[in-house]
N, CA, C, O and the ligand as a Tripos MOL2 file, in Angstrom:
@<TRIPOS>MOLECULE
protein
  273   271    69     0     0
PROTEIN
NO_CHARGES

@<TRIPOS>ATOM
      1 N         -68.6950   16.4340   35.7840 N.3       1 MET1
      2 CA        -69.0360   15.4920   34.7180 C.3       1 MET1
      3 C         -67.8670   15.3530   33.7520 C.2       1 MET1
      4 O         -67.2620   16.3360   33.3260 O.2       1 MET1
      5 N         -67.5730   14.1140   33.4260 N.am      2 LYS2
      6 CA        -66.4670   13.8770   32.4980 C.3       2 LYS2
      7 C         -66.8720   14.1890   31.0670 C.2       2 LYS2
      8 O         -68.0040   13.9500   30.6470 O.2       2 LYS2
      9 N         -65.9220   14.7240   30.3440 N.am      3 ARG3
     10 CA        -66.1690   14.9560   28.9200 C.3       3 ARG3
     11 C         -66.2330   13.6400   28.1820 C.2       3 ARG3
     12 O         -65.5320   12.6830   28.5120 O.2       3 ARG3
     13 N         -67.0800   13.6120   27.1860 N.am      4 ARG4
     14 CA        -67.1370   12.4430   26.3260 C.3       4 ARG4
     15 C         -66.7840   12.8410   24.9050 C.2       4 ARG4
     16 O         -67.1210   13.9260   24.4320 O.2       4 ARG4
     17 N         -66.1000   11.9340   24.2490 N.am      5 CYS5
     18 CA        -65.7650   12.1480   22.8490 C.3       5 CYS5
     19 C         -67.0560   12.1960   22.0310 C.2       5 CYS5
     20 O         -67.9190   11.3300   22.1780 O.2       5 CYS5
     21 N         -67.1860   13.1860   21.1880 N.am      6 ILE6
     22 CA        -68.4130   13.3100   20.4040 C.3       6 ILE6
     23 C         -68.4670   12.3020   19.2760 C.2       6 ILE6
     24 O         -69.5150   12.1210   18.6560 O.2       6 ILE6
     25 N         -67.3400   11.6350   18.9970 N.am      7 VAL7
     26 CA        -67.3190   10.6650   17.9080 C.3       7 VAL7
     27 C         -67.5850    9.2580   18.4240 C.2       7 VAL7
     28 O         -68.4920    8.5770   17.9450 O.2       7 VAL7
     29 N         -66.7870    8.8190   19.4100 N.am      8 CYS8
     30 CA        -66.9370    7.4430   19.8860 C.3       8 CYS8
     31 C         -67.7100    7.3690   21.2060 C.2       8 CYS8
     32 O         -68.0350    6.2770   21.6720 O.2       8 CYS8
     33 N         -68.0080    8.5340   21.8140 N.am      9 LYS9
     34 CA        -68.8190    8.6240   23.0300 C.3       9 LYS9
     35 C         -68.1340    8.0810   24.2820 C.2       9 LYS9
     36 O         -68.7790    7.8900   25.3130 O.2       9 LYS9
     37 N         -66.8360    7.8350   24.1920 N.am     10 LYS10
     38 CA        -66.1240    7.3610   25.3760 C.3      10 LYS10
     39 C         -65.7050    8.5450   26.2340 C.2      10 LYS10
     40 O         -65.3920    9.6170   25.7180 O.2      10 LYS10
     41 N         -65.7010    8.3390   27.5660 N.am     11 PRO11
     42 CA        -65.1870    9.4060   28.4350 C.3      11 PRO11
     43 C         -63.7030    9.6230   28.1650 C.2      11 PRO11
     44 O         -62.9650    8.6570   27.9750 O.2      11 PRO11
     45 N         -63.2640   10.8590   28.1450 N.am     12 ILE12
     46 CA        -61.8660   11.1170   27.8050 C.3      12 ILE12
     47 C         -61.2180   12.0810   28.7840 C.2      12 ILE12
     48 O         -61.8840   12.9140   29.3980 O.2      12 ILE12
     49 N         -59.9230   11.9530   28.9130 N.am     13 ASN13
     50 CA        -59.1500   12.8440   29.7740 C.3      13 ASN13
     51 C         -58.3750   13.8730   28.9750 C.2      13 ASN13
     52 O         -58.1220   14.9850   29.4390 O.2      13 ASN13
     53 N         -58.0050   13.4840   27.7750 N.am     14 ASP14
     54 CA        -57.2890   14.4470   26.9470 C.3      14 ASP14
     55 C         -57.7230   14.3050   25.5000 C.2      14 ASP14
     56 O         -58.3030   13.2960   25.0970 O.2      14 ASP14
     57 N         -57.4360   15.3090   24.7570 N.am     15 GLY15
     58 CA        -57.8650   15.2990   23.3720 C.3      15 GLY15
     59 C         -58.0610   16.7350   22.9480 C.2      15 GLY15
     60 O         -57.6410   17.6570   23.6470 O.2      15 GLY15
     61 N         -58.6920   16.9300   21.8140 N.am     16 ILE16
     62 CA        -58.9040   18.3020   21.3800 C.3      16 ILE16
     63 C         -60.3150   18.7400   21.7220 C.2      16 ILE16
     64 O         -61.2430   17.9300   21.7100 O.2      16 ILE16
     65 N         -60.4770   19.9930   22.0220 N.am     17 ILE17
     66 CA        -61.7660   20.5690   22.3640 C.3      17 ILE17
     67 C         -62.1470   21.5600   21.2740 C.2      17 ILE17
     68 O         -61.3980   22.4890   20.9720 O.2      17 ILE17
     69 N         -63.2990   21.3530   20.6990 N.am     18 ILE18
     70 CA        -63.8000   22.3170   19.7250 C.3      18 ILE18
     71 C         -65.0690   22.9060   20.2850 C.2      18 ILE18
     72 O         -66.0830   22.2180   20.4050 O.2      18 ILE18
     73 N         -65.0160   24.1680   20.6250 N.am     19 ASN19
     74 CA        -66.2240   24.8370   21.0980 C.3      19 ASN19
     75 C         -66.8590   24.0660   22.2550 C.2      19 ASN19
     76 O         -68.0690   23.8420   22.2730 O.2      19 ASN19
     77 N         -66.0380   23.6670   23.2090 N.am     20 SER20
     78 CA        -66.4110   22.9110   24.4110 C.3      20 SER20
     79 C         -66.8480   21.4690   24.1370 C.2      20 SER20
     80 O         -67.2720   20.7750   25.0620 O.2      20 SER20
     81 N         -66.7570   21.0130   22.9100 N.am     21 LYS21
     82 CA        -66.9840   19.6020   22.5910 C.3      21 LYS21
     83 C         -65.6340   18.9200   22.4390 C.2      21 LYS21
     84 O         -64.7010   19.4840   21.8690 O.2      21 LYS21
     85 N         -65.5430   17.7110   22.9500 N.am     22 ALA22
     86 CA        -64.2500   17.0480   22.9860 C.3      22 ALA22
     87 C         -64.1560   15.9080   21.9840 C.2      22 ALA22
     88 O         -65.1320   15.2170   21.6910 O.2      22 ALA22
     89 N         -62.9580   15.7430   21.4770 N.am     23 ILE23
     90 CA        -62.6610   14.6090   20.6040 C.3      23 ILE23
     91 C         -61.4220   13.9280   21.1700 C.2      23 ILE23
     92 O         -60.4000   14.5770   21.3900 O.2      23 ILE23
     93 N         -61.5100   12.6330   21.4050 N.am     24 CYS24
     94 CA        -60.3990   11.9390   22.0510 C.3      24 CYS24
     95 C         -59.2200   11.7710   21.0960 C.2      24 CYS24
     96 O         -59.3440   11.8660   19.8740 O.2      24 CYS24
     97 N         -58.0830   11.5180   21.7150 N.am     25 LYS25
     98 CA        -56.8490   11.3290   20.9450 C.3      25 LYS25
     99 C         -57.0140   10.2590   19.8790 C.2      25 LYS25
    100 O         -56.5630   10.4190   18.7440 O.2      25 LYS25
    101 N         -57.6660    9.1640   20.2580 N.am     26 CYS26
    102 CA        -57.8300    8.0390   19.3510 C.3      26 CYS26
    103 C         -58.5680    8.4660   18.0780 C.2      26 CYS26
    104 O         -58.1320    8.1690   16.9660 O.2      26 CYS26
    105 N         -59.6790    9.1580   18.2570 N.am     27 CYS27
    106 CA        -60.4480    9.5930   17.0940 C.3      27 CYS27
    107 C         -59.7200   10.6840   16.3240 C.2      27 CYS27
    108 O         -59.8060   10.7620   15.0980 O.2      27 CYS27
    109 N         -59.0090   11.5170   17.0540 N.am     28 GLU28
    110 CA        -58.2410   12.5700   16.3990 C.3      28 GLU28
    111 C         -57.1850   11.9480   15.4850 C.2      28 GLU28
    112 O         -56.9970   12.3750   14.3460 O.2      28 GLU28
    113 N         -56.5030   10.9340   16.0110 N.am     29 GLU29
    114 CA        -55.4750   10.2700   15.2120 C.3      29 GLU29
    115 C         -56.0740    9.5460   14.0150 C.2      29 GLU29
    116 O         -55.5180    9.5610   12.9160 O.2      29 GLU29
    117 N         -57.2170    8.9150   14.2510 N.am     30 LYS30
    118 CA        -57.8940    8.2380   13.1400 C.3      30 LYS30
    119 C         -58.2230    9.2320   12.0460 C.2      30 LYS30
    120 O         -58.0860    8.9510   10.8560 O.2      30 LYS30
    121 N         -58.6600   10.3990   12.4820 N.am     31 LEU31
    122 CA        -59.0370   11.4150   11.5100 C.3      31 LEU31
    123 C         -57.8210   11.9030   10.7350 C.2      31 LEU31
    124 O         -57.8510   12.0360    9.5110 O.2      31 LEU31
    125 N         -56.7490   12.1660   11.4810 N.am     32 ILE32
    126 CA        -55.5310   12.6650   10.8490 C.3      32 ILE32
    127 C         -54.9940   11.6410    9.8480 C.2      32 ILE32
    128 O         -54.4910   11.9950    8.7810 O.2      32 ILE32
    129 N         -55.1150   10.3580   10.2190 N.am     33 ASN33
    130 CA        -54.5640    9.3150    9.3630 C.3      33 ASN33
    131 C         -55.5110    8.8560    8.2620 C.2      33 ASN33
    132 O         -55.1350    8.0630    7.3990 O.2      33 ASN33
    133 N         -56.7210    9.3530    8.2990 N.am     34 SER34
    134 CA        -57.6680    8.8980    7.2830 C.3      34 SER34
    135 C         -57.7120    9.8810    6.1200 C.2      34 SER34
    136 O         -57.4950   11.0810    6.2900 O.2      34 SER34
    137 N         -57.9870    9.3660    4.9780 N.am     35 TYR35
    138 CA        -58.1080   10.2330    3.8280 C.3      35 TYR35
    139 C         -59.4820   10.8720    3.8250 C.2      35 TYR35
    140 O         -60.4070   10.3990    4.4850 O.2      35 TYR35
    141 N         -59.5980   11.9280    3.0890 N.am     36 VAL36
    142 CA        -60.8120   12.7430    3.1440 C.3      36 VAL36
    143 C         -62.0670   11.9630    2.7640 C.2      36 VAL36
    144 O         -63.1340   12.2000    3.3290 O.2      36 VAL36
    145 N         -61.9550   11.0620    1.8410 N.am     37 GLN37
    146 CA        -63.1620   10.3990    1.3520 C.3      37 GLN37
    147 C         -63.5080    9.1030    2.0840 C.2      37 GLN37
    148 O         -64.2090    8.2590    1.5260 O.2      37 GLN37
    149 N         -63.0440    8.9280    3.2910 N.am     38 THR38
    150 CA        -63.3740    7.7030    4.0150 C.3      38 THR38
    151 C         -64.6780    7.8490    4.7720 C.2      38 THR38
    152 O         -65.1350    8.9560    5.0570 O.2      38 THR38
    153 N         -65.2630    6.7120    5.0910 N.am     39 ASP39
    154 CA        -66.5030    6.7120    5.8620 C.3      39 ASP39
    155 C         -66.2920    7.3510    7.2260 C.2      39 ASP39
    156 O         -67.1620    8.0560    7.7390 O.2      39 ASP39
    157 N         -65.1110    7.0910    7.8100 N.am     40 PHE40
    158 CA        -64.8690    7.6470    9.1350 C.3      40 PHE40
    159 C         -64.8720    9.1650    9.0790 C.2      40 PHE40
    160 O         -65.4250    9.8290    9.9560 O.2      40 PHE40
    161 N         -64.2630    9.6930    8.0650 N.am     41 TYR41
    162 CA        -64.2190   11.1460    7.9340 C.3      41 TYR41
    163 C         -65.6170   11.7120    7.7770 C.2      41 TYR41
    164 O         -65.9480   12.7420    8.3640 O.2      41 TYR41
    165 N         -66.4320   11.0420    6.9890 N.am     42 GLU42
    166 CA        -67.8130   11.4910    6.8040 C.3      42 GLU42
    167 C         -68.5690   11.4400    8.1230 C.2      42 GLU42
    168 O         -69.3170   12.3560    8.4640 O.2      42 GLU42
    169 N         -68.3590   10.3440    8.8630 N.am     43 TYR43
    170 CA        -69.0170   10.1770   10.1510 C.3      43 TYR43
    171 C         -68.5640   11.2540   11.1320 C.2      43 TYR43
    172 O         -69.3670   11.8260   11.8700 O.2      43 TYR43
    173 N         -67.2840   11.5100   11.1190 N.am     44 TYR44
    174 CA        -66.7000   12.5340   11.9880 C.3      44 TYR44
    175 C         -67.3050   13.9100   11.6920 C.2      44 TYR44
    176 O         -67.6590   14.6680   12.5950 O.2      44 TYR44
    177 N         -67.4080   14.1960   10.4140 N.am     45 LYS45
    178 CA        -67.9820   15.4830   10.0250 C.3      45 LYS45
    179 C         -69.4220   15.6060   10.5220 C.2      45 LYS45
    180 O         -69.8390   16.6650   10.9920 O.2      45 LYS45
    181 N         -70.1740   14.5130   10.4140 N.am     46 GLU46
    182 CA        -71.5480   14.4990   10.9010 C.3      46 GLU46
    183 C         -71.5980   14.7530   12.4040 C.2      46 GLU46
    184 O         -72.4470   15.4970   12.8940 O.2      46 GLU46
    185 N         -70.6660   14.1160   13.1300 N.am     47 CYS47
    186 CA        -70.6120   14.2940   14.5830 C.3      47 CYS47
    187 C         -70.3150   15.7440   14.9410 C.2      47 CYS47
    188 O         -70.9230   16.3030   15.8540 O.2      47 CYS47
    189 N         -69.3920   16.3410   14.2300 N.am     48 ILE48
    190 CA        -69.0590   17.7500   14.4770 C.3      48 ILE48
    191 C         -70.2910   18.6080   14.2040 C.2      48 ILE48
    192 O         -70.6270   19.5070   14.9740 O.2      48 ILE48
    193 N         -70.9410   18.3140   13.1100 N.am     49 LYS49
    194 CA        -72.1050   19.0980   12.7270 C.3      49 LYS49
    195 C         -73.1880   19.0080   13.8020 C.2      49 LYS49
    196 O         -73.7440   20.0190   14.2300 O.2      49 LYS49
    197 N         -73.4750   17.7710   14.2300 N.am     50 LYS50
    198 CA        -74.5330   17.5570   15.2160 C.3      50 LYS50
    199 C         -74.1700   18.1260   16.5740 C.2      50 LYS50
    200 O         -75.0120   18.7210   17.2480 O.2      50 LYS50
    201 N         -72.9090   17.9450   16.9840 N.am     51 SER51
    202 CA        -72.5210   18.2960   18.3480 C.3      51 SER51
    203 C         -72.0930   19.7370   18.4950 C.2      51 SER51
    204 O         -72.2380   20.3150   19.5730 O.2      51 SER51
    205 N         -71.5730   20.3260   17.4490 N.am     52 VAL52
    206 CA        -71.0160   21.6700   17.5680 C.3      52 VAL52
    207 C         -71.8800   22.6980   16.8560 C.2      52 VAL52
    208 O         -72.2070   23.7400   17.4250 O.2      52 VAL52
    209 N         -72.2440   22.4150   15.6370 N.am     53 ILE53
    210 CA        -72.9000   23.4460   14.8390 C.3      53 ILE53
    211 C         -74.3880   23.5550   15.1610 C.2      53 ILE53
    212 O         -74.9100   24.6570   15.3310 O.2      53 ILE53
    213 N         -75.0700   22.4160   15.2440 N.am     54 GLU54
    214 CA        -76.5100   22.4700   15.4860 C.3      54 GLU54
    215 C         -76.8860   23.0840   16.8330 C.2      54 GLU54
    216 O         -77.8040   23.9030   16.8820 O.2      54 GLU54
    217 N         -76.2030   22.7180   17.9430 N.am     55 PRO55
    218 CA        -76.5180   23.4010   19.2060 C.3      55 PRO55
    219 C         -76.2710   24.9020   19.1250 C.2      55 PRO55
    220 O         -76.9960   25.6840   19.7400 O.2      55 PRO55
    221 N         -75.2620   25.3040   18.3790 N.am     56 LEU56
    222 CA        -74.9880   26.7330   18.2160 C.3      56 LEU56
    223 C         -76.1270   27.4150   17.4820 C.2      56 LEU56
    224 O         -76.5370   28.5220   17.8300 O.2      56 LEU56
    225 N         -76.6270   26.7400   16.4660 N.am     57 LEU57
    226 CA        -77.7400   27.3020   15.7090 C.3      57 LEU57
    227 C         -78.9670   27.4290   16.5950 C.2      57 LEU57
    228 O         -79.6800   28.4310   16.5440 O.2      57 LEU57
    229 N         -79.2110   26.4000   17.4160 N.am     58 LYS58
    230 CA        -80.3500   26.4390   18.3340 C.3      58 LYS58
    231 C         -80.2090   27.5830   19.3180 C.2      58 LYS58
    232 O         -81.1740   28.2940   19.6000 O.2      58 LYS58
    233 N         -78.9990   27.7580   19.8390 N.am     59 GLU59
    234 CA        -78.7660   28.8470   20.7850 C.3      59 GLU59
    235 C         -79.0350   30.1990   20.1530 C.2      59 GLU59
    236 O         -79.6280   31.0790   20.7770 O.2      59 GLU59
    237 N         -78.5990   30.3600   18.9190 N.am     60 SER60
    238 CA        -78.8040   31.6570   18.3020 C.3      60 SER60
    239 C         -80.2830   31.8840   17.9980 C.2      60 SER60
    240 O         -80.7540   33.0210   18.0020 O.2      60 SER60
    241 N         -81.0150   30.7950   17.7350 N.am     61 VAL61
    242 CA        -82.4650   30.9420   17.5490 C.3      61 VAL61
    243 C         -83.1210   31.3530   18.8560 C.2      61 VAL61
    244 O         -83.9940   32.2200   18.8760 O.2      61 VAL61
    245 N         -82.6900   30.7170   19.9610 N.am     62 LEU62
    246 CA        -83.2280   31.0830   21.2710 C.3      62 LEU62
    247 C         -82.9350   32.5360   21.6080 C.2      62 LEU62
    248 O         -83.7880   33.2470   22.1370 O.2      62 LEU62
    249 N         -81.7180   32.9670   21.2940 N.am     63 ASP63
    250 CA        -81.3660   34.3560   21.5510 C.3      63 ASP63
    251 C         -82.2870   35.2950   20.8060 C.2      63 ASP63
    252 O         -82.7330   36.3100   21.3410 O.2      63 ASP63
    253 N         -82.5620   34.9470   19.5830 N.am     64 LEU64
    254 CA        -83.4420   35.7950   18.7810 C.3      64 LEU64
    255 C         -84.8290   35.8740   19.4070 C.2      64 LEU64
    256 O         -85.4510   36.9350   19.4550 O.2      64 LEU64
    257 N         -85.3050   34.6980   19.8960 N.am     65 GLN65
    258 CA        -86.6410   34.6720   20.4880 C.3      65 GLN65
    259 C         -86.6900   35.4830   21.7730 C.2      65 GLN65
    260 O         -87.6660   36.1820   22.0460 O.2      65 GLN65
    261 N         -85.6170   35.3790   22.5640 N.am     66 GLU66
    262 CA        -85.6050   36.1120   23.8280 C.3      66 GLU66
    263 C         -85.5620   37.6150   23.6050 C.2      66 GLU66
    264 O         -86.0990   38.3870   24.3990 O.2      66 GLU66
    265 N         -84.9320   38.0140   22.5380 N.am     67 ASN67
    266 CA        -84.7850   39.4520   22.2930 C.3      67 ASN67
    267 C         -86.0140   40.0790   21.6310 C.2      67 ASN67
    268 O         -86.1370   41.3020   21.5690 O.2      67 ASN67
    269 N         -86.9120   39.2400   21.1430 N.am     68 SER68
    270 CA        -88.0430   39.8170   20.4130 C.3      68 SER68
    271 C         -89.2020   40.1200   21.3440 C.2      68 SER68
    272 O         -90.2390   40.6110   20.8990 O.2      68 SER68
    273 ZN        -63.2640    9.1770   20.3320 Zn       69 ZN69
@<TRIPOS>BOND
     1     1     2 1
     2     2     3 1
     3     3     4 2
     4     3     5 am
     5     5     6 1
     6     6     7 1
     7     7     8 2
     8     7     9 am
     9     9    10 1
    10    10    11 1
    11    11    12 2
    12    11    13 am
    13    13    14 1
    14    14    15 1
    15    15    16 2
    16    15    17 am
    17    17    18 1
    18    18    19 1
    19    19    20 2
    20    19    21 am
    21    21    22 1
    22    22    23 1
    23    23    24 2
    24    23    25 am
    25    25    26 1
    26    26    27 1
    27    27    28 2
    28    27    29 am
    29    29    30 1
    30    30    31 1
    31    31    32 2
    32    31    33 am
    33    33    34 1
    34    34    35 1
    35    35    36 2
    36    35    37 am
    37    37    38 1
    38    38    39 1
    39    39    40 2
    40    39    41 am
    41    41    42 1
    42    42    43 1
    43    43    44 2
    44    43    45 am
    45    45    46 1
    46    46    47 1
    47    47    48 2
    48    47    49 am
    49    49    50 1
    50    50    51 1
    51    51    52 2
    52    51    53 am
    53    53    54 1
    54    54    55 1
    55    55    56 2
    56    55    57 am
    57    57    58 1
    58    58    59 1
    59    59    60 2
    60    59    61 am
    61    61    62 1
    62    62    63 1
    63    63    64 2
    64    63    65 am
    65    65    66 1
    66    66    67 1
    67    67    68 2
    68    67    69 am
    69    69    70 1
    70    70    71 1
    71    71    72 2
    72    71    73 am
    73    73    74 1
    74    74    75 1
    75    75    76 2
    76    75    77 am
    77    77    78 1
    78    78    79 1
    79    79    80 2
    80    79    81 am
    81    81    82 1
    82    82    83 1
    83    83    84 2
    84    83    85 am
    85    85    86 1
    86    86    87 1
    87    87    88 2
    88    87    89 am
    89    89    90 1
    90    90    91 1
    91    91    92 2
    92    91    93 am
    93    93    94 1
    94    94    95 1
    95    95    96 2
    96    95    97 am
    97    97    98 1
    98    98    99 1
    99    99   100 2
   100    99   101 am
   101   101   102 1
   102   102   103 1
   103   103   104 2
   104   103   105 am
   105   105   106 1
   106   106   107 1
   107   107   108 2
   108   107   109 am
   109   109   110 1
   110   110   111 1
   111   111   112 2
   112   111   113 am
   113   113   114 1
   114   114   115 1
   115   115   116 2
   116   115   117 am
   117   117   118 1
   118   118   119 1
   119   119   120 2
   120   119   121 am
   121   121   122 1
   122   122   123 1
   123   123   124 2
   124   123   125 am
   125   125   126 1
   126   126   127 1
   127   127   128 2
   128   127   129 am
   129   129   130 1
   130   130   131 1
   131   131   132 2
   132   131   133 am
   133   133   134 1
   134   134   135 1
   135   135   136 2
   136   135   137 am
   137   137   138 1
   138   138   139 1
   139   139   140 2
   140   139   141 am
   141   141   142 1
   142   142   143 1
   143   143   144 2
   144   143   145 am
   145   145   146 1
   146   146   147 1
   147   147   148 2
   148   147   149 am
   149   149   150 1
   150   150   151 1
   151   151   152 2
   152   151   153 am
   153   153   154 1
   154   154   155 1
   155   155   156 2
   156   155   157 am
   157   157   158 1
   158   158   159 1
   159   159   160 2
   160   159   161 am
   161   161   162 1
   162   162   163 1
   163   163   164 2
   164   163   165 am
   165   165   166 1
   166   166   167 1
   167   167   168 2
   168   167   169 am
   169   169   170 1
   170   170   171 1
   171   171   172 2
   172   171   173 am
   173   173   174 1
   174   174   175 1
   175   175   176 2
   176   175   177 am
   177   177   178 1
   178   178   179 1
   179   179   180 2
   180   179   181 am
   181   181   182 1
   182   182   183 1
   183   183   184 2
   184   183   185 am
   185   185   186 1
   186   186   187 1
   187   187   188 2
   188   187   189 am
   189   189   190 1
   190   190   191 1
   191   191   192 2
   192   191   193 am
   193   193   194 1
   194   194   195 1
   195   195   196 2
   196   195   197 am
   197   197   198 1
   198   198   199 1
   199   199   200 2
   200   199   201 am
   201   201   202 1
   202   202   203 1
   203   203   204 2
   204   203   205 am
   205   205   206 1
   206   206   207 1
   207   207   208 2
   208   207   209 am
   209   209   210 1
   210   210   211 1
   211   211   212 2
   212   211   213 am
   213   213   214 1
   214   214   215 1
   215   215   216 2
   216   215   217 am
   217   217   218 1
   218   218   219 1
   219   219   220 2
   220   219   221 am
   221   221   222 1
   222   222   223 1
   223   223   224 2
   224   223   225 am
   225   225   226 1
   226   226   227 1
   227   227   228 2
   228   227   229 am
   229   229   230 1
   230   230   231 1
   231   231   232 2
   232   231   233 am
   233   233   234 1
   234   234   235 1
   235   235   236 2
   236   235   237 am
   237   237   238 1
   238   238   239 1
   239   239   240 2
   240   239   241 am
   241   241   242 1
   242   242   243 1
   243   243   244 2
   244   243   245 am
   245   245   246 1
   246   246   247 1
   247   247   248 2
   248   247   249 am
   249   249   250 1
   250   250   251 1
   251   251   252 2
   252   251   253 am
   253   253   254 1
   254   254   255 1
   255   255   256 2
   256   255   257 am
   257   257   258 1
   258   258   259 1
   259   259   260 2
   260   259   261 am
   261   261   262 1
   262   262   263 1
   263   263   264 2
   264   263   265 am
   265   265   266 1
   266   266   267 1
   267   267   268 2
   268   267   269 am
   269   269   270 1
   270   270   271 1
   271   271   272 2
@<TRIPOS>SUBSTRUCTURE
     1 MET1         2 RESIDUE 1 A MET
     2 LYS2         6 RESIDUE 1 A LYS
     3 ARG3        10 RESIDUE 1 A ARG
     4 ARG4        14 RESIDUE 1 A ARG
     5 CYS5        18 RESIDUE 1 A CYS
     6 ILE6        22 RESIDUE 1 A ILE
     7 VAL7        26 RESIDUE 1 A VAL
     8 CYS8        30 RESIDUE 1 A CYS
     9 LYS9        34 RESIDUE 1 A LYS
    10 LYS10       38 RESIDUE 1 A LYS
    11 PRO11       42 RESIDUE 1 A PRO
    12 ILE12       46 RESIDUE 1 A ILE
    13 ASN13       50 RESIDUE 1 A ASN
    14 ASP14       54 RESIDUE 1 A ASP
    15 GLY15       58 RESIDUE 1 A GLY
    16 ILE16       62 RESIDUE 1 A ILE
    17 ILE17       66 RESIDUE 1 A ILE
    18 ILE18       70 RESIDUE 1 A ILE
    19 ASN19       74 RESIDUE 1 A ASN
    20 SER20       78 RESIDUE 1 A SER
    21 LYS21       82 RESIDUE 1 A LYS
    22 ALA22       86 RESIDUE 1 A ALA
    23 ILE23       90 RESIDUE 1 A ILE
    24 CYS24       94 RESIDUE 1 A CYS
    25 LYS25       98 RESIDUE 1 A LYS
    26 CYS26      102 RESIDUE 1 A CYS
    27 CYS27      106 RESIDUE 1 A CYS
    28 GLU28      110 RESIDUE 1 A GLU
    29 GLU29      114 RESIDUE 1 A GLU
    30 LYS30      118 RESIDUE 1 A LYS
    31 LEU31      122 RESIDUE 1 A LEU
    32 ILE32      126 RESIDUE 1 A ILE
    33 ASN33      130 RESIDUE 1 A ASN
    34 SER34      134 RESIDUE 1 A SER
    35 TYR35      138 RESIDUE 1 A TYR
    36 VAL36      142 RESIDUE 1 A VAL
    37 GLN37      146 RESIDUE 1 A GLN
    38 THR38      150 RESIDUE 1 A THR
    39 ASP39      154 RESIDUE 1 A ASP
    40 PHE40      158 RESIDUE 1 A PHE
    41 TYR41      162 RESIDUE 1 A TYR
    42 GLU42      166 RESIDUE 1 A GLU
    43 TYR43      170 RESIDUE 1 A TYR
    44 TYR44      174 RESIDUE 1 A TYR
    45 LYS45      178 RESIDUE 1 A LYS
    46 GLU46      182 RESIDUE 1 A GLU
    47 CYS47      186 RESIDUE 1 A CYS
    48 ILE48      190 RESIDUE 1 A ILE
    49 LYS49      194 RESIDUE 1 A LYS
    50 LYS50      198 RESIDUE 1 A LYS
    51 SER51      202 RESIDUE 1 A SER
    52 VAL52      206 RESIDUE 1 A VAL
    53 ILE53      210 RESIDUE 1 A ILE
    54 GLU54      214 RESIDUE 1 A GLU
    55 PRO55      218 RESIDUE 1 A PRO
    56 LEU56      222 RESIDUE 1 A LEU
    57 LEU57      226 RESIDUE 1 A LEU
    58 LYS58      230 RESIDUE 1 A LYS
    59 GLU59      234 RESIDUE 1 A GLU
    60 SER60      238 RESIDUE 1 A SER
    61 VAL61      242 RESIDUE 1 A VAL
    62 LEU62      246 RESIDUE 1 A LEU
    63 ASP63      250 RESIDUE 1 A ASP
    64 LEU64      254 RESIDUE 1 A LEU
    65 GLN65      258 RESIDUE 1 A GLN
    66 GLU66      262 RESIDUE 1 A GLU
    67 ASN67      266 RESIDUE 1 A ASN
    68 SER68      270 RESIDUE 1 A SER
    69 ZN69       273 GROUP 0 **** ****
């Protein structure tokens, strides 16, 4: 299965990987070139939160349930 960018959802071949989630070069560059208070940056942060942090939280909850 091809990786998809968590921001623009396009299939990608290269880019940065954060915790097995991928961000394409295009979005990475947009982020680097955007100032902190832009809508894109806010959107990007939301995507990271949803794609990287929330699944991790769910996994740790599952681990807790399995161990109890
Ligand atoms: Zn992208």
